[in-house]
VEXDREN-2710 file (C-alpha; in Angstrom, 1 decimal):
% VEXDREN-2710
k/r/px/py/pz
1/MET/18.0/24.5/-101.7
2/LYS/19.4/21.3/-100.0
3/HIS/19.4/23.1/-96.6
4/LEU/15.8/24.3/-97.2
5/TYR/14.7/20.8/-98.0
6/LEU/16.3/19.4/-94.8
7/LEU/14.6/22.1/-92.7
8/PHE/11.3/21.3/-94.4
9/CYS/11.7/17.6/-93.5
10/LEU/12.6/18.4/-89.9
11/PHE/9.5/20.6/-89.7
12/LEU/7.3/17.7/-91.0
13/SER/8.9/15.3/-88.5
14/ILE/8.2/17.6/-85.5
15/ASN/4.7/18.4/-86.8
16/SER/4.0/14.7/-87.2
17/GLU/5.1/13.9/-83.7
18/ALA/3.0/16.8/-82.3
19/GLN/0.0/15.3/-84.1
20/THR/0.5/11.8/-82.9
21/CYS/1.0/13.0/-79.3
22/ASN/-2.2/15.0/-79.4
23/CYS/-4.2/14.0/-76.3
24/SER/-7.5/13.6/-78.0
25/THR/-6.0/11.2/-80.6
26/ASN/-4.4/9.0/-77.9
27/PHE/-7.4/9.1/-75.6
28/ASN/-9.7/7.9/-78.3
29/PHE/-7.2/5.2/-79.4
30/MET/-7.1/3.9/-75.9
31/VAL/-10.9/3.8/-75.6
32/ARG/-11.2/1.8/-78.8
33/GLN/-8.4/-0.6/-77.9
34/VAL/-9.9/-1.3/-74.4
35/LYS/-13.4/-1.8/-75.7
36/LYS/-12.2/-4.3/-78.3
37/ASN/-9.4/-6.1/-76.6
38/TYR/-9.7/-5.9/-72.8
39/VAL/-11.0/-9.3/-71.6
40/GLY/-12.8/-7.8/-68.7
41/PHE/-14.6/-5.1/-70.5
42/ASN/-18.0/-6.8/-70.6
43/ASP/-17.6/-7.8/-67.0
44/LYS/-17.0/-4.2/-65.9
45/VAL/-19.5/-2.4/-68.2
46/ASP/-23.0/-3.8/-68.3
47/LYS/-26.6/-2.6/-68.3
48/SER/-26.4/-1.4/-64.7
49/ASN/-23.6/1.1/-65.4
50/GLN/-23.5/1.6/-69.2
51/LYS/-25.0/5.1/-69.0
52/GLN/-22.6/6.1/-66.3
53/PHE/-19.7/4.8/-68.3
54/ASP/-20.8/6.6/-71.5
55/VAL/-21.3/9.9/-69.7
56/PHE/-17.9/9.5/-67.9
57/THR/-16.1/8.7/-71.2
58/ASP/-17.7/11.5/-73.1
59/SER/-16.8/14.0/-70.4
60/LEU/-13.1/13.0/-70.5
61/GLN/-13.1/13.0/-74.3
62/ARG/-14.1/16.6/-74.2
63/ILE/-11.3/17.4/-71.6
64/ALA/-8.8/15.6/-73.8
65/LEU/-9.4/18.1/-76.6
66/THR/-7.6/20.8/-74.5
67/THR/-5.3/18.6/-72.4
68/SER/-1.5/19.0/-73.0
69/GLU/0.6/16.1/-74.2
70/SER/2.5/15.8/-70.9
71/LYS/-0.8/15.8/-68.9
72/CYS/-2.5/13.2/-71.1
73/ILE/-1.2/10.2/-69.2
74/SER/-3.0/11.4/-66.1
75/LEU/-6.3/11.8/-68.0
76/CYS/-5.9/8.3/-69.6
77/LYS/-5.2/6.8/-66.2
78/GLU/-8.3/8.5/-64.8
79/TRP/-10.4/6.8/-67.4
80/LEU/-8.7/3.4/-66.9
81/PHE/-9.4/3.7/-63.1
82/PHE/-13.1/3.2/-63.9
83/PHE/-12.4/-0.5/-64.4
84/LYS/-10.6/-0.9/-61.0
85/ASP/-8.2/-3.4/-62.6
86/LYS/-4.6/-3.1/-61.3
87/HIS/-3.4/-4.8/-64.5
88/MET/-4.3/-1.8/-66.6
89/THR/-2.2/1.4/-67.0
90/ILE/-0.5/3.7/-69.4
91/ALA/3.3/3.4/-69.2
92/PHE/5.8/6.0/-70.4
93/ASN/8.4/4.6/-72.8
94/ALA/11.6/5.4/-71.0
95/ASN/13.8/4.0/-73.9
96/GLN/13.1/7.1/-76.0
97/PRO/16.1/9.5/-76.5
98/LYS/16.9/11.7/-73.5
99/ASP/16.5/14.9/-75.4
100/SER/13.1/14.0/-76.7
101/ILE/11.9/13.1/-73.2
102/LEU/13.3/16.4/-71.8
103/HIS/11.5/18.3/-74.5
104/PHE/8.2/16.4/-73.8
105/PHE/8.2/17.6/-70.2
106/SER/9.8/21.0/-70.8
107/LYS/6.6/23.0/-70.2
108/GLU/5.8/21.4/-66.8
109/GLU/5.4/23.8/-63.8
110/LYS/8.6/25.3/-62.4
111/THR/9.5/27.4/-59.4
112/THR/12.1/30.2/-59.0
113/TRP/13.5/28.4/-56.0
114/SER/17.0/26.7/-56.3
115/GLU/19.2/24.9/-53.8
116/ALA/21.3/28.0/-53.2
117/LYS/18.2/30.2/-52.6
118/LEU/16.7/27.6/-50.3
119/THR/19.9/27.2/-48.3
120/SER/20.0/31.0/-47.8
121/HIS/16.3/31.0/-46.8
122/LEU/16.9/28.3/-44.2
123/ALA/19.9/30.2/-42.7
124/ASN/17.9/33.4/-42.3
125/LYS/17.3/33.8/-38.5
126/LYS/14.6/36.4/-39.2
127/ILE/12.3/33.9/-41.0
128/LYS/10.2/31.3/-39.1
129/VAL/11.0/28.1/-40.9
130/ASP/8.6/25.1/-40.7
131/SER/9.9/21.7/-39.7
132/VAL/9.2/20.2/-43.1
133/GLU/11.2/22.9/-44.9
134/GLY/14.7/21.8/-46.0
135/ILE/16.7/19.7/-48.5
136/TRP/15.8/16.0/-48.7
137/ASN/17.8/13.1/-50.3
138/ASN/16.8/9.6/-51.1
139/SER/18.8/6.7/-49.8
140/THR/21.0/6.4/-52.9
141/ASN/21.6/10.2/-53.0
142/THR/20.4/10.1/-56.6
143/ASN/17.4/12.3/-56.0
144/LYS/17.2/15.5/-54.0
145/PHE/14.4/17.9/-53.6
146/GLY/13.7/21.1/-51.6
147/VAL/10.6/21.8/-49.6
148/VAL/9.7/25.5/-48.9
149/ARG/6.6/27.3/-47.7
150/ASP/4.2/28.7/-50.2
151/THR/4.4/32.5/-50.0
152/LEU/0.6/32.7/-50.6
153/ASN/-0.4/30.3/-47.8
154/GLN/1.4/29.7/-44.6
155/ASN/0.0/26.1/-44.3
156/LYS/1.0/25.0/-47.8
157/PHE/4.4/23.9/-49.1
158/ILE/5.9/23.1/-52.5
159/GLY/8.5/20.4/-53.2
160/PHE/10.8/21.1/-56.1
161/ILE/13.5/19.1/-57.8
162/ILE/17.2/19.9/-56.9
163/LYS/18.7/16.8/-58.3
164/ALA/17.1/14.0/-60.4
165/ASP/17.8/11.8/-63.4
166/GLY/18.0/14.8/-65.7
167/THR/15.7/13.2/-68.2
168/PHE/12.2/12.9/-66.7
169/TRP/12.9/15.6/-64.1
170/ILE/15.1/18.6/-64.0
171/PRO/16.0/21.2/-61.3
172/GLN/13.2/23.6/-60.3
173/GLN/10.3/21.5/-61.6
174/VAL/7.6/21.2/-59.0
175/LYS/7.3/17.6/-57.8
176/PHE/4.6/17.9/-55.2
177/LYS/2.5/20.2/-53.0
178/LEU/1.8/19.7/-49.3
179/ILE/-0.7/21.0/-46.8
180/LYS/-0.3/21.1/-43.1
181/LYS/-3.3/20.5/-40.8
182/ILE/-3.1/20.2/-37.0
183/GLY/0.6/19.3/-37.2
184/HIS/0.2/16.7/-39.9
185/TYR/1.2/16.8/-43.6
186/LYS/-0.7/15.6/-46.6
187/PHE/0.0/15.7/-50.3
188/THR/-2.5/17.8/-52.3
189/ASP/-0.5/17.0/-55.5
190/PHE/2.2/14.5/-56.2
191/LEU/3.6/13.6/-59.6
192/ALA/5.0/10.3/-60.5
193/ARG/8.1/9.8/-62.7
194/ASP/6.0/10.2/-65.8
195/HIS/4.5/13.4/-64.3
196/SER/1.1/11.7/-63.9
197/ASN/-0.9/12.3/-60.8
198/TYR/-0.1/9.7/-58.1
199/PRO/-2.0/9.1/-54.8
200/ALA/1.2/9.2/-52.6
201/LYS/1.0/9.2/-48.8
202/VAL/3.5/10.7/-46.5
203/SER/4.5/10.6/-42.8
204/ILE/7.3/12.7/-41.4
205/CYS/9.3/11.9/-38.3
206/GLY/12.2/14.1/-37.5
207/ASP/14.7/14.0/-40.4
208/THR/12.9/11.1/-42.2
209/MET/10.2/11.5/-44.8
210/ASP/8.5/8.2/-45.5
211/LEU/6.6/8.1/-48.8
212/LYS/5.6/4.5/-48.2
213/GLU/5.9/2.4/-51.4
214/ILE/8.0/5.1/-53.1
215/GLY/10.7/5.0/-50.4
216/LYS/12.2/7.2/-47.8
217/PHE/13.9/10.6/-48.0
218/TYR/16.3/11.9/-45.4
219/ARG/17.4/15.4/-44.3
220/ASN/21.1/15.9/-43.4
221/VAL/22.7/12.4/-42.8
222/ILE/21.6/9.5/-45.0
223/PRO/21.7/6.2/-43.0
224/ASN/23.9/3.4/-44.2
225/GLN/21.9/0.8/-46.0
226/ASN/22.6/-2.4/-48.0
227/LEU/21.1/-1.4/-51.3
228/ASP/19.9/-3.9/-54.0
229/TYR/20.0/-2.1/-57.3
230/ASN/18.5/-5.2/-59.1
231/GLN/15.3/-5.0/-57.2
232/PHE/13.3/-7.3/-59.4
233/ASN/15.9/-10.1/-59.7
234/PRO/15.2/-13.2/-57.7
235/LYS/17.6/-14.0/-54.8
236/PHE/18.4/-17.2/-52.9
237/GLU/20.3/-17.2/-49.6
238/LYS/21.0/-19.7/-46.9
239/LEU/20.0/-18.1/-43.5
240/ASP/21.2/-20.8/-41.2
241/ALA/21.8/-24.6/-41.2
242/GLN/18.1/-25.3/-41.3
243/THR/16.6/-22.3/-43.2
244/SER/16.9/-20.9/-46.7
245/LEU/15.2/-17.8/-48.2
246/PHE/14.0/-17.5/-51.8
247/THR/13.0/-13.9/-52.6
248/ILE/11.0/-13.5/-55.8
249/PRO/10.0/-9.9/-56.5
250/SER/8.4/-10.6/-59.9
251/PHE/7.1/-13.4/-62.0
252/ALA/7.8/-11.5/-65.2
253/ILE/8.4/-14.0/-68.0
254/GLU/11.7/-12.1/-68.8
255/LEU/13.0/-13.2/-65.3
256/LYS/12.0/-16.8/-65.5
257/LYS/15.4/-17.9/-66.7
258/LYS/17.0/-16.3/-63.6
259/THR/14.5/-17.9/-61.3
260/ASP/15.0/-21.3/-62.8
261/SER/18.8/-21.0/-62.8
262/LEU/18.8/-20.2/-59.0
263/LEU/16.8/-23.4/-58.4
264/ILE/19.4/-25.4/-60.4
265/LYS/22.4/-23.7/-58.7
266/ASN/21.0/-24.2/-55.2
267/ALA/19.5/-27.7/-55.8
268/THR/21.9/-29.3/-53.3
269/THR/21.2/-26.6/-50.7
270/LEU/17.4/-27.1/-51.2
271/GLU/17.8/-30.9/-50.7
272/ASN/19.3/-30.2/-47.3
273/THR/17.0/-27.4/-46.2
274/GLU/14.4/-28.1/-43.6
275/HIS/12.6/-24.8/-43.8
276/LEU/12.3/-22.8/-47.1
277/ILE/10.8/-19.3/-46.9
278/ILE/9.5/-18.0/-50.2
279/ASP/9.0/-14.2/-50.2
280/VAL/6.5/-12.9/-52.8
281/ARG/5.7/-9.7/-51.0
282/ASN/5.0/-6.9/-53.5
283/ASN/5.3/-9.4/-56.4
284/THR/2.9/-7.9/-58.9
285/GLY/2.9/-11.1/-61.0
286/GLY/3.7/-11.7/-64.6
287/ALA/3.2/-15.1/-66.2
288/ALA/2.1/-18.4/-64.7
289/ASP/4.9/-20.1/-66.6
290/ALA/7.4/-18.2/-64.4
291/PHE/6.9/-20.3/-61.3
292/GLU/6.5/-23.8/-62.7
293/LYS/10.0/-25.0/-61.6
294/ILE/9.2/-24.1/-58.0
295/LEU/6.2/-26.4/-57.7
296/PRO/8.1/-29.7/-57.4
297/TYR/9.7/-28.5/-54.1
298/LEU/6.2/-27.7/-52.7
299/TYR/4.5/-30.8/-54.0
300/THR/2.8/-33.3/-51.6
301/ASN/-0.4/-34.1/-53.5
302/PRO/-2.1/-33.3/-56.9
303/ILE/-2.5/-29.6/-57.5
304/LEU/-5.7/-28.3/-59.0
305/THR/-5.1/-25.5/-61.5
306/GLU/-7.6/-22.7/-62.5
307/SER/-8.9/-22.6/-66.1
308/ALA/-8.6/-19.4/-68.0
309/GLN/-9.9/-17.9/-71.3
310/VAL/-8.0/-15.5/-73.6
311/LEU/-9.7/-13.0/-75.8
312/ALA/-8.0/-14.0/-79.1
313/THR/-8.0/-10.7/-81.0
314/ASP/-5.2/-9.9/-83.5
315/GLU/-3.9/-7.1/-81.2
316/ASN/-3.8/-9.4/-78.1
317/ILE/-1.9/-12.1/-80.1
318/ARG/0.5/-9.6/-81.6
319/ASP/1.2/-7.4/-78.6
320/GLY/0.8/-10.1/-75.9
321/TYR/1.9/-13.5/-77.0
322/GLU/4.0/-12.8/-80.0
323/ARG/5.8/-10.1/-78.1
324/ILE/6.7/-12.6/-75.3
325/PHE/7.6/-15.2/-78.0
326/ASN/10.3/-12.9/-79.2
327/LEU/11.7/-12.3/-75.7
328/VAL/12.1/-15.9/-74.5
329/SER/14.0/-19.0/-75.6
330/GLY/14.1/-22.8/-75.2
331/ASP/11.1/-24.7/-73.8
332/THR/9.3/-21.4/-73.0
333/LYS/9.6/-20.2/-76.6
334/GLU/8.1/-23.5/-77.8
335/ASN/5.3/-23.2/-75.3
336/TYR/4.4/-19.8/-76.6
337/ARG/4.6/-20.9/-80.2
338/LYS/1.9/-23.5/-79.4
339/LYS/-0.2/-20.9/-77.6
340/ILE/0.0/-18.6/-80.6
341/VAL/-1.1/-21.3/-83.1
342/LYS/-4.2/-22.1/-80.9
343/LEU/-5.1/-18.4/-80.5
344/LYS/-4.8/-17.7/-84.3
345/ALA/-7.1/-20.7/-84.9
346/ASN/-9.7/-19.1/-82.7
347/ARG/-9.5/-15.5/-83.6
348/ASN/-11.9/-13.0/-82.0
349/GLN/-13.2/-15.7/-79.6
350/LEU/-12.9/-16.1/-75.8
351/TYR/-10.7/-19.2/-76.2
352/LEU/-10.0/-21.6/-73.3
353/LEU/-6.2/-21.5/-73.6
354/TYR/-5.7/-22.9/-70.1
355/PRO/-8.2/-25.7/-69.3
356/ALA/-8.6/-26.7/-65.7
357/ASP/-6.0/-29.3/-64.9
358/THR/-4.3/-31.3/-62.2
359/ILE/-0.5/-31.1/-61.8
360/LYS/1.1/-34.4/-60.7
361/TYR/4.7/-35.3/-60.1
362/ASP/6.2/-38.8/-59.7
363/THR/8.0/-38.0/-56.5
364/ILE/7.5/-36.0/-53.3
365/LYS/10.7/-34.4/-52.1
366/LYS/11.6/-35.0/-48.5
367/LYS/13.1/-31.6/-48.1
368/PRO/12.3/-28.8/-47.7
369/SER/9.9/-30.3/-45.2
370/ARG/8.4/-27.0/-44.2
371/ILE/7.6/-24.1/-46.6
372/SER/6.5/-20.7/-45.5
373/ILE/5.2/-18.1/-48.1
374/LEU/5.4/-14.5/-47.2
375/MET/2.7/-12.4/-48.9
376/ASN/1.0/-9.0/-48.6
377/LYS/-1.3/-6.5/-50.3
378/GLY/1.3/-6.0/-53.0
379/SER/1.2/-9.7/-54.0
380/SER/-1.0/-9.7/-57.0
381/SER/-2.1/-11.4/-60.3
382/SER/0.2/-14.3/-61.1
383/SER/1.8/-14.3/-57.7
384/GLU/-1.7/-14.9/-56.3
385/LEU/-2.1/-17.8/-58.7
386/PHE/1.2/-19.2/-57.3
387/ILE/-0.2/-18.8/-53.8
388/LEU/-3.4/-20.6/-54.7
389/GLN/-1.5/-23.5/-56.1
390/ALA/1.1/-23.6/-53.3
391/GLN/-1.4/-23.6/-50.5
392/GLN/-2.8/-26.9/-51.7
393/SER/0.5/-28.5/-50.4
394/LYS/0.6/-30.0/-46.9
395/LYS/4.1/-28.5/-46.5
396/VAL/2.9/-24.9/-47.1
397/LYS/1.7/-22.2/-44.7
398/LEU/0.9/-18.6/-45.7
399/TYR/2.1/-15.7/-43.6
400/GLY/1.5/-12.0/-43.8
401/THR/-1.6/-10.1/-44.9
402/ASN/-4.3/-10.6/-47.5
403/SER/-3.1/-10.5/-51.0
404/SER/-4.1/-7.9/-53.6
405/GLY/-7.3/-9.4/-54.9
406/SER/-6.2/-9.0/-58.5
407/ILE/-6.6/-12.5/-59.6
408/ASN/-9.6/-12.2/-61.9
409/TYR/-7.4/-11.3/-64.9
410/LEU/-4.0/-12.5/-66.0
411/GLU/-1.1/-12.0/-68.4
412/ARG/-0.1/-8.8/-70.2
413/VAL/-0.5/-7.0/-73.5
414/GLU/1.6/-4.0/-74.3
415/THR/0.2/-1.9/-77.2
416/GLN/2.0/1.1/-78.6
417/MET/-0.2/4.1/-78.7
418/PRO/0.0/6.8/-81.5
419/CYS/2.3/8.8/-79.3
420/LYS/5.7/7.1/-79.2
421/PHE/6.0/7.9/-75.5
422/PHE/2.9/6.0/-74.4
423/THR/2.2/2.2/-74.1
424/LEU/-1.2/0.9/-73.1
425/ILE/-1.1/-2.2/-70.8
426/TYR/-4.0/-4.5/-70.0
427/PRO/-4.7/-8.2/-69.4
428/PRO/-5.9/-10.5/-72.2
429/ALA/-6.8/-13.6/-70.0
430/ARG/-9.6/-14.2/-67.5
431/LEU/-9.8/-16.8/-64.8
432/LEU/-13.0/-18.9/-64.7
433/ARG/-13.1/-19.1/-60.9
434/ALA/-16.0/-19.9/-58.6
435/ASP/-14.4/-18.2/-55.6
436/LYS/-15.2/-14.6/-56.2
437/GLU/-14.3/-13.5/-52.7
438/LYS/-10.6/-14.2/-53.2
439/ALA/-10.8/-12.3/-56.4
440/ASN/-12.0/-9.2/-54.6
441/VAL/-10.5/-9.1/-51.1
442/GLY/-7.5/-11.3/-51.7
443/ILE/-6.2/-14.6/-50.4
444/LYS/-6.2/-14.7/-46.6
445/PRO/-2.9/-16.0/-44.9
446/ASP/-2.9/-18.9/-42.5
447/VAL/-1.0/-16.7/-40.0
448/GLU/-1.5/-13.0/-40.1
449/ILE/1.5/-10.8/-39.4
450/LEU/0.5/-7.6/-37.6
451/SER/1.8/-4.2/-38.6
452/ASN/3.9/-3.8/-35.5
453/VAL/6.1/-6.7/-36.6
454/LYS/9.2/-5.2/-38.3
455/ASP/11.1/-8.3/-39.4
456/TRP/8.7/-10.7/-41.1
457/ILE/11.5/-13.2/-42.0
458/GLN/12.6/-13.5/-38.4
459/PHE/9.0/-13.8/-37.3
460/VAL/8.5/-16.8/-39.6
461/LYS/11.8/-18.4/-38.6
462/GLU/10.8/-18.3/-35.0
463/TYR/7.1/-19.2/-35.5
464/LYS/6.2/-22.5/-33.8
465/LEU/3.8/-24.7/-35.8
END
């Protein structure tokens, strides 16, 4: 009887999980949350497109009724794309048990190809093998996939997993599909880590397959590389007697302590540095508080700051500001405590949490005397806010390409969806800015760096003002 009871409880647990991961349930939850809590909703949906939005939403709601759990993220992301806000997404919770993630993706498309079968195929002299077919490894040799011609179409190819993390992806699962046209290859399907559709681009040159922002894969020999496994951690290095480089891949509030500690640790070096290069390429932002300790080194005159409103719903307070409050310490924690008090006093209002202000410091540091900021299309959100404040300094020049143009909205809410694997992410804060152009096309650099320049840091070091 006891064993029967345990089996019954297990059945209820599995059935409950299946219900909460039902795509229709999660899709409708997302729609309700965004309509109520996304600060940009009324900016993006108005009289001019309300009917289009309703028809689009209704059509996806019908599709959600028959969409599998593992394909639900793709459907949700398709709906979120309507808002064209790079701050919004559905994230997969990677901290779930390995076995449960494996089970979640267990029904994904598979092939009968294996590494041994592909190796035999490639060695067969009677078969005409295409140049893309083969076994490809990433630079760390942690991911390996095979590419083989589709037996039904000579110009199509499938990419399947040979070696991966063993959690999100397992051998023989189909990762992507390629088509060849006039000697060039293009993805017709590419699945991200969470198995959602991803608009990846590819270029192939010999034994190197470049997937752009995803990284490079190599056939045969993997070139030696200096690998940085802590890719989001800030890094400070002295390049020569006159120049230092401060690389900041993220302004996530969780990394603020590391950023601040590097400034303290290298204070003497900074005081003797003529030229400081700050690299915020591909920095997707985080929190404005994360860069406050950098500003004294840039300062030459009062810095005007942008004002911003926060949509003070219970969900935004709980999943945005209280979440961060529990992650930080010291002055930052006290700062967030004050924010939470103000937001709770103005529930369900667009509250001016960040009034326009002027930052002033008592002293102007002699060094660094020249500050160069590297930026590109991947510099977005709070990193653009940093760039806007930094460029007001007489010491600062901007180098690179236009920034992302994601500065309309700020900060981050992470809401758990009914399915334990899904988290809805969106911004709760909106900038009240007059310059709409920068919000759409990005901030323009003072000096554009062309695509044929390989070493941007060396370019800036050698650039004559």
